[in-house]
N, C-alpha and C positions, 0 to 999 in steps of 0.2 A: 601518566602515561598508560594505566589502565584503562583511563575514560577513551581517551584518542582508541584504542583497541576496540573498546566496546561499541564506540559510534563508528567505526569503520564497518563491524560485523554488523550493526543493526542498519547500515544503508544498504548493506548488500541483499541482506534477507527482506527489507522494504523493496528493493529492486526488485527482486525474484517476486515475491508477493505480486506485485502491481503488474508486473507481466504474465503471472500465472491466471488472471482474473480475464474472463472472458469480456470483449467488449460486446455490448448488445447492437452495435450500428455498424454494419461493414458497407460495403461498396453496394450491395443491391439495395441500400436503403435511399441510397441518392438518386436511383432510377423509379421510386415509386413502389419500392419491397413492402418490407414490414415496418408498420408505422411505429410510433413510439405507444407503445401498451404497456401498460404499468403491470409488473407481475413480482411478485414477492420472491426473494432467496430462498433457496431450499439447499438443505444438507453441505455438499463440500465449500459451495458458492458463498453460502453464508458464513460458514468456517474463514475463508479465504477474505471477506470482508470484513468481518471482526477481527480477524488477525494483523490487516492491514491499518486498521484503525488505532489498534494496540501499540503497533510496532511504530506507526509514525509518531503517537503521542511519547512514547520510549526514545525515538530517535530526538525531537526536540528537547525534551527534558535534558538528555543527554549532551547537546549541543548545548544549551544554556550553562549546563554543569560544567564544561570544558572552558568556557569563557570567563567564569568566575572562580575555578578551583586550580587550571594549569597555568603554571606560569612559562 
């Protein structure tokens, strides 16, 4: 039961982190706006990116654990 609750919490956190990230391509890029320019992540953007990866891995681990340990 605890694994299912952890998985639900991780799903909500992961969804929130993904939605908080800015997408670099808006509607303006479709009409010849800003091109794909490489830029490094800094500050809160880097934290959100790293946190998203960590929470995604934890979510996958909890999903596998739920399959094997919850009956």
